[in-house]
C-alpha positions in Angstrom: 0.2 0.1 0.3 1.2 3.5 -1.5 2.3 5.8 1.8 0.0 8.5 0.2 -2.7 5.6 0.7 -1.9 4.5 4.1 -2.2 8.2 5.5 -5.8 9.2 3.7 -7.4 5.4 5.0 -5.8 6.1 8.4 -7.0 9.9 8.9 -10.3 7.4 7.3 -10.5 5.2 10.0 -9.5 7.6 13.2 -12.7 10.0 12.2 -14.8 7.0 11.7 -13.6 6.3 15.3 -14.5 9.9 16.3 -18.0 9.6 14.7 -17.9 11.0 11.5 -20.1 8.1 9.4 -19.0 9.7 5.6 -15.8 8.3 7.0 -16.4 5.1 8.6 -18.5 4.7 5.3 -15.7 6.0 2.9 -12.7 3.4 4.7 -15.1 0.5 4.9 -15.3 0.7 0.9 -11.1 0.9 1.1 -10.3 -1.2 3.3 -13.2 -3.8 1.7 -11.4 -3.3 -2.1 -7.5 -3.6 -0.9 -8.9 -7.1 1.5 -11.2 -8.3 -1.7 -7.7 -8.5 -3.9 -5.3 -9.9 -0.6 -8.0 -12.4 -0.8 -8.3 -13.2 -3.8 -4.5 -12.7 -4.6 -4.5 -15.9 -2.1 -7.5 -17.8 -3.2 -7.4 -17.8 -6.4 -10.5 -19.2 -8.1 -12.6 -18.5 -5.3 -13.9 -15.7 -5.2 -17.1 -16.6 -3.1 -14.7 -17.6 -0.8 -12.8 -14.2 -0.8 -15.3 -12.7 -0.4 -16.6 -14.0 3.0 -13.4 -13.7 3.8 -13.6 -9.8 3.4 -16.6 -9.4 5.2 -15.2 -11.3 8.1 -12.6 -9.4 7.9 -14.3 -5.8 8.2 -16.6 -7.3 11.1 -13.1 -8.6 12.9 -12.0 -5.3 12.5 -15.1 -3.7 13.7 -15.3 -5.3 16.6 -11.0 -4.7 17.6 -11.3 -1.8 16.5 -10.1 0.0 19.6 -6.6 -2.1 19.3 -5.7 -0.4 17.0 -2.5 1.7 18.3 -2.3 5.3 15.7 1.6 5.0 16.4 1.5 2.3 14.1 0.5 1.4 10.3 -3.3 0.9 10.2 -2.4 -1.7 7.1 -0.4 -3.5 9.2 -2.9 -4.4 12.0 -5.7 -4.4 9.0 -3.4 -7.4 7.3 -2.6 -8.9 10.0 -6.2 -9.4 10.8 -6.9 -10.8 7.2 -4.0 -13.2 7.8 -5.8 -14.9 11.1 -8.7 -15.0 9.2 -7.6 -16.1 5.9 -5.7 -18.7 8.4 -8.9 -19.4 10.2 -10.7 -20.1 6.8 -7.6 -22.5 6.0 -8.3 -24.8 8.9 -11.7 -24.9 8.4 -11.6 -26.4 5.5 -8.8 -28.5 6.2 -10.9 -29.6 9.1 -13.8 -30.2 6.9 -11.3 -32.2 4.3 -12.4 -30.2 1.3 -9.5 -29.4 -0.7 -8.8 -25.0 -0.5 -8.0 -24.4 -4.3 -4.4 -22.4 -3.6 -1.9 -22.4 -6.3 1.6 -22.5 -5.2 0.9 -21.8 -1.4 4.1 -20.5 -0.2 5.8 -18.7 2.9 3.6 -15.7 1.3 0.5 -17.1 2.4 0.9 -17.1 6.3 4.4 -15.0 6.0 4.1 -11.3 8.1 5.6 -7.8 8.1 9.0 -8.4 9.7 6.6 -5.3 12.0 4.1 -7.8 12.7 6.6 -10.1 13.7 8.3 -7.9 15.8 5.1 -6.7 17.3 3.9 -10.2 18.3 6.4 -11.6 20.0 6.6 -8.3 22.2 2.8 -9.0 22.9 3.4 -12.1 23.6 6.6 -11.2 25.6 4.5 -8.9 27.6 1.8 -11.5 28.4 4.2 -14.9 29.6 5.7 -12.0 32.4 2.5 -11.8 33.6 3.1 -15.5 34.4 4.6 -17.0 37.2 8.1 -17.9 36.5 7.2 -21.8 36.6 4.9 -22.1 33.6 6.8 -18.7 32.0 9.7 -21.2 31.9 7.7 -24.4 30.8 6.5 -22.4 27.7 9.4 -20.5 27.0 11.4 -24.5 26.6 8.7 -26.4 25.3 6.2 -24.5 23.3 9.1 -21.6 21.9 11.6 -23.0 21.8 10.2 -26.7 20.5 12.5 -28.3 23.3 11.1 -32.1 23.9 9.7 -32.3 27.8 12.6 -34.6 28.7 15.2 -31.9 27.1 13.2 -29.7 29.1 13.1 -32.0 32.2 17.2 -32.1 31.9 17.6 -28.1 31.9 15.3 -27.0 34.1 15.8 -30.4 36.7 12.3 -30.3 37.6 9.7 -33.9 36.6 8.4 -34.2 33.0 5.5 -34.8 34.5 5.4 -31.2 36.4 6.8 -29.4 33.2 4.0 -30.6 31.4 1.8 -29.3 33.9 3.3 -26.3 34.5 3.2 -25.3 30.8 -0.8 -26.4 30.4 -1.3 -23.7 33.3 0.6 -21.3 31.4 -1.3 -21.5 28.5 -4.5 -21.6 30.2 -3.5 -18.8 32.4 -2.4 -17.5 28.9 -5.6 -17.3 27.1 -7.2 -16.1 29.6 -4.6 -13.0 29.3 -5.8 -12.4 25.7 -9.2 -12.6 26.8 -8.7 -10.4 28.9 -6.6 -7.4 26.7 -9.0 -8.3 23.5 -11.9 -6.9 25.9 -9.7 -3.8 27.1 
């Protein structure tokens, strides 16, 4: 997205948040066009699915509008939401056993700009800091560093079952913290 398009889209979004109905409609039209292109490029031959994803993403943008930080580009936030909608769509299709007509599926489908990845790492790190040390360490080793439970037990000196329980409780608490963050 060009810098001028980015600034115009962000200005429309912020005006819409402030109550300007015309700006909100203009934002939705512009965002829908950008999202339509985004999804059609990734779901070649499935225009109806792309349109469904555009609508799902616009609903998510509306429900998550309070999470937008004006210090960052709106398009990064918008496309992050779109990417998660696409991932959910692919997972739903996979569970149903329906082949998704995605040609040349490569890292671009699920890749995030470096800024999105950095923001995600920062967000996860902030949530992890709110966990007790034992849960944080178990998640760090098993889930983030992808160590086996046996390897993590050797590193920490804790039993394998203790690590499993700590990781499970930590993930449960992280999910709760995430839900609280979304509501805030």
